[in-house]
N, C-alpha and C positions, 0 to 999 in steps of 0.2 A: 508140200503144202507149207505155205508161210505162217513161221511162226506169230500168229496176230496175238494182239493182246487181248484174250476175252475173259468173260468172268466163268467162274466153275456153273457148269451146268448138273446140278444135281436132280435126281429122277423126280423130284416135286417140291413145291415149296411148302414151307411150314404149316403145319395145321391141314394139310390137305389131306382126305381120305385115301387108302391105299387104293391105286389103279390096277386093271388087270391088264395094262399097256394097250387098249384101244385109242384111237385118234378122238372121236366122238367124244363130249363129256359122258361120264358115268352117270347113268340115271337107275337109282335105288330106292326103292320102296322100304320102311323100317323106321327104326327110331334113331336118333343121333346118341352117340357116345361121347360125352364130354370127358378129357382126361384129369379137369379139373374141378373143383367143387365150385358150382354156380353161387356167387354172391349177391344175385339180384333177380326178382323176379320178370317176370316179361312185361316190358313196359308199354303203355298205349301207342306207343311209336315201334312197337314189334322188335325191342332189341334186348337182348338178356346177356349180360356181363359176366364174363367168367376171368377174375384175375391171374395174374401169373406171380403175384406176391400180393401182400396184405397192403392195404390203403390205396386199391385202385379207384379212379373219382369215375361216377356213373358220366351215362350219356345223356347231357344236358341241352340239347338242341345246337351243338357244333360248338361252342366254346372249348378250347384244347387246353384241360388242366395240366397241371404238371404231376405226373402219374405214371406208374408202370405199364408197360404194355398188357395188353389183356386177349382174350378171345370172346366174340362177341356171336350169339346167335340171333342174326335177324330174319324177322318173317314178313317186313313189309316195305313198300317203296319209301316211306319217310324214314324209317328205322335205316333204310341204307343209305339214305342222303345225310342224315344225322352223323352215321357212323362213318363214312366218307370223311364229311369235314371235320371231325372231332378226331381224326386218328393219328395216333403217334407211333414212332419207329417201333416194330415188333408187334403191333396189333394184327390180329387174325380175323376177319369178318367171315363169319360162315353164312351162307343163305340157305333158308328151309327151301322146300320145292316150291316153285308157283313162279308168276310173273311179276317182275318188278318194270315199273315204266320210267324210263327217265327223260331227257338225257343226265348223264351223271359226269359232272364235271371235277376234275382232281385238281389241286394246285398246290398241297405240300407233299412232304417226301419221307419216307422212312431213310434208312442208312443200309451201308454196303453190310454189315453184320447183322442189322434188325429191319429187313425189309417188311412192308404193308401188305398184306395177304387179302384178297377177296375170292373166297374158293366157296364150293357148294357143300352143303351140311350133311349130305348123302341121305337126304330125304325124300328126293325124289327130284325131277329135273330143273333147274334152275334156267330160267329165261328172263333175259334182259332186252327191251326194245325201250322205243320211244318213237313219238311221232313226229317224223323228220321229214323236214322240206327235201325234194327229187327233184335234181336238177335236171336240164332237157338231154337228151342223147347227144347233142351236138358241144356238149361242155369240154372248155379246152384244159382244165385243170381238175386237179383231185378236188372231190366235193368236203369240205371242212366240216359240215354236219354230222356228227357220227354217235352214237349211242352213250360210248366212251370217251371222254376227251380229256387228256392229260395235256395241261398248258402250264406255260411261266415256268419252264424248267422242272415239274413234279418228278421226283428221281423215287428209285427202287419201290417200286410197287409189282404184285405177282397178281396176275389176273389168272385163274386157272380153273378149267373143268365146267365153264360154263354154255349156257346158247346163247349167242349175243346177236339179235336182229339190229342190224343198223352200223356194223363196225366200230372200229377204234382209230382215233386221230391221236397221234403223239407231236404236238406242236412245240418245239422248243421257243423258249422266249426270244423274242424280235429275230426269229425265224426269216419272217418277210424281208426283214432289210438285207439278210443275205442272200435272198433270193434274188433280189432288186440288184444287187451287186454282181451277180453273177449274171443276170441279164446285160447288165451294162457292158460286162467285159466279154461277151459272146465273141467277138472277133480277136481278143486278145489272148493268145494262150500261154504268153510269157507271165501276165497278171496272176491268171488263174492258178498257173504253177507254182508260184511264189508262195503258194500255200504251203507250210508245214505239212510234210508228207504226201505231196502230190508231184513233184519233180522227180523223186526217186523214192524206191522202198525203204520207208522208214516208219514203222509202226509208231513210235512216238508221236507222230504227227496228228493220232487220234485225238490228243487233249489238247496238245500247242496249237492247233489249229485254231481253237476258240479264242485265245488271246488275240491270235495276229487278226482274226476277224473283226473283232473289237475294233482293234485301230483302223482297218481299213473301211468300215462302215461306221463309224461313230456311234454305234450302238451298244448298249450293255446285252451282252448275251447270256443265256441261261439254258444250254441242252438239256434235257431229260438222261439221265443216266441210269442204267440197271433195270429197266424197264422189262418184264417179263412175262410174256405171253403165251401160255402153254395148255394145251389138251382141251380147247375149246371148240364150239363148231360155230362159225361166223357166218350171216348170210346177209344178204341185199347191199350190203356195204363190206369192203375190206377192210384191211390195215394200211395206214398211211403214217410215215416216218417224215418228219421234217427236222433236220439239225438236232439230233438226239446219239446217243453213244452207246455201245458194249450193252445193247440188248439183245436180248431171246425171244424168237418166235420158233416155236417148237409143239410139233404133235397135233396141230391143229387141223380142222377140215374147213375150208375158206371155199364157198360155194354159191352159185346161184346168186352172181353179183349183178345189181341192175346197171342199165347202160347211163354213161354220164357221170358216173361215180368214181371213176378210175380203177386200178389193176386190183387183184386180190391181194397182194402186197407191192408197196412201195418205199424202198428206202431212197430217201431224197433229200437233197441240200446238206450236204457235209453230214449224213448218219453212216458214220462209222463203228466198227467193231463188232458186228450183230452176228449171231450165230443165227441161221435160219434152217431147220434141220427137221427132216421127217413130216413133214405137212403135205397135206395132200388139198390142192387149189384146183376148183374144176368149174365148168359151166359160166362163163364170164360175158356177158350181153355183150355185142357190136356197138363201138362206138361211131356216131356221125361223123365225128372228129378225125382222129389219126390214131394210127396202131397203140401208141404209148398209152392211151387212157383204156384200153382193154387187153393188158396184158396180163399174165400169170404173176411171175415174181420180177419184178423190177428193181433195180440198182441203179441211180443215176444223181444227177446234180452233185459231182464231185464226190461223192462217197465211195470210202476206199476200206481196205481191209476188213473186209466182211465174208463169213464163210455161209455157203449156201449149198447143201450136201444131203441127200437121201429124200429129196422131195420128189412128189410127182405133179404133172400138170397136165390136165387132158380138157378137150372138149370145148375148144376156144373157136367160135366161127370168125368169119371173115379174115381180117387181117392178123387175128390175136398170136401172138408169140409167147411163147412158155417162159423163158428164161432170157433176159435180158439185161445188158448195160448200156448206159447212154450218158451224155455230157459229162465227160472227165471221169466216170465211175472207173476206178483204178485199183490194180492189186486186190482185187476179189477173188474169190476160189470159188468154181462149181464144179462139185464133182457127186458122182453115184446118184445123179438125178435122173429120171424120164419124163419124158415128152411124148404125148400122144394126141393125134387129132389136131394139130393145130398147124397153123401157116410155117413159122418158121420154130423150129426146136429151140436152138441158142443161138444169140443175137447179139454181138459185139458191135455197137453201134458208134456214136461221135465219142471220138478221142479217149478209148480207153485203153489206158495203158498198164501193160502188166497183168493183164487178167489170165487167169487158167484156166481153160475147159478141159478136164479129164475125168475118165470111166463114165461119162454119161451115155444115155441111151435115148434115141429117137425113133419110135415104132412107126408112127403113121404123121405125116406132112403133105402140105399142099405145095408151098414154095420155094423151101430149102431146109434141108436138116439143120446144116450151120452156116451161119450166114455172117459176113463180116464186112461194113460198113459199106455196103452197095451205093448208095450216094454218091461217094467218091469217085466213082466208075471213070467220070471225065476227068480227072487230074492227070496229068503227065508224071506227077511225082507225088508221093504221098505228102499230106500236110500235118504238121505237128498240132494243127489248130483243130483237125477234125476225124483225122485215120488213127486207124488202131496200132499201137506200138506196143513189142514185145509180148505180144499173146503167145499162149501155148495151147495147141489144141492136139490132145493127144488121147489115146486108147480109146476114144468114143466110138459106139457103134450107130449106125444110121444106117435105117431100112423102112421100107413103105411108102417112097417116094421116088421122084425124077432126080432131081438136082441134091444131091448129097452134102457139096459143098459150094458155096460161092463168096465172092469176095471182089467189091469195087477198089479197094487199096488198102495195104496194110505193111509194115515196116517193122524189122528186127524180129519176126514172129516164126513161129515153130510148127508145123503141121508134123505129125509122125505118128505110126503105130494104130492110127484107127481104121477100124472097119468099114469100109465104104465100100458100095456097089450101085454105080450110078454116075449120073454126070456132075462135073466140074466147072462150074461156070466162075470164070477168072475174066475179068475186064481186058481189054486189050493194051490199056495202058500199064495194067498190073504186069500181065505177060512181060511187057517190054523191060522193066525194070526189077523184076522179081528178086534175082539174086544181088544186084547192086542193091538194093535196098535192105540187104539182110536179112532176108527170108530163106526159109529152106523147107521141103517137103521131103520126108522120110530121108533126110540126110544130105540131100541134092540141094543146090543154090539153083536147079532148072525146075520151071513150073511143071505141074502134071499135066498132062493129056487131057484131052476133053471128057474121057471115059476113066474110070477107075474100078479097079476091083481088086481090095484087099481084105486081110482079115486083122483083126486087133493084134498089136504084135503080145507075143508070149511074156508073161511077167509083169503086164501092167494092171 
């Protein structure tokens, strides 16, 4: 596995109640035990403050005083809005059981050593929702209208143990300018790969890319850093990140996602260095547009150095694909994941370089278990602008469908030690240049036959 630059993943954020290890947020009846002495009574806004040191300022409608961090018990929507607006690094906002109606917009930041946490107080299910506009099923881009919205580079927040109907949007400051730059260079792979960390394996590009893109776009860019989304139940809309770094999405259940809103989780537009672990994603409604609007976990828009491991994606109708990279998504690791009842289990799409797909399972599928850039089948040689390069497909097990592996084009890629029993679909062009383009199959430069039956290699 690549030695990616990731933040430490502790079991729970500061102030979170103890958890029994379930993916869904814990629903507990009973009282709230605060470790510190309450310094203020419950206010009309539904906030009680617990100072971590003497002299903490009261919540006063959102103005942030110079004060020590504190733990706050919140019991109303107004109280939550006030607590968010007035939060300082190290604050812990604990929500009493009940429903809170947003949307909730976050623009301030914690720090790496003192993040801001929103979590359950342990007194019952905490439900965050909003009256959101719903897009058409034919929408062509992810829906920005979500219940929680991180904007303008808001960084170092923990969202833990909540039921969130309406999803989370993490939008780096001026990320739209970077998206436009990518669109302008759609046919210019040299320009796209000139960004630090994109032309070869170099995780230092996670942060260096921001300065480069500021010069390329002429815009002041503010990525969100260190956003942690853990132990939540998310429905209606999923999680979308655009131009953000070193976040965590772990132990969530993301399900029953409405058509036209986007995938369960989408890391897009130079979202680098994320850990996506132990999530369950299922039942994403089919898009009337294209597959990328209904995938399970998608890494695209030149997002790199992300680790996706231990996740399960299932029940994606139509052309729903469980795990995908696209549009220069590179040097990402997908390992120990499971796909079930999907069109394609694992899909390396446009111009993914250096992606590793190892120790994954596909149990049931309709189109292909594993697929590499089928759209490039017409090319007489692989394209640096669009074809996968340096992919590693190793030690995966695919069953429950006809075509276990398909590829339209690939170069410098390795397929080895997989448990395959079924049909292999390689384009006729790929078969003609397979070995000369640096590809190998179980150690041979010759392409496989149309049917394979192999067991996962020992030691995988």
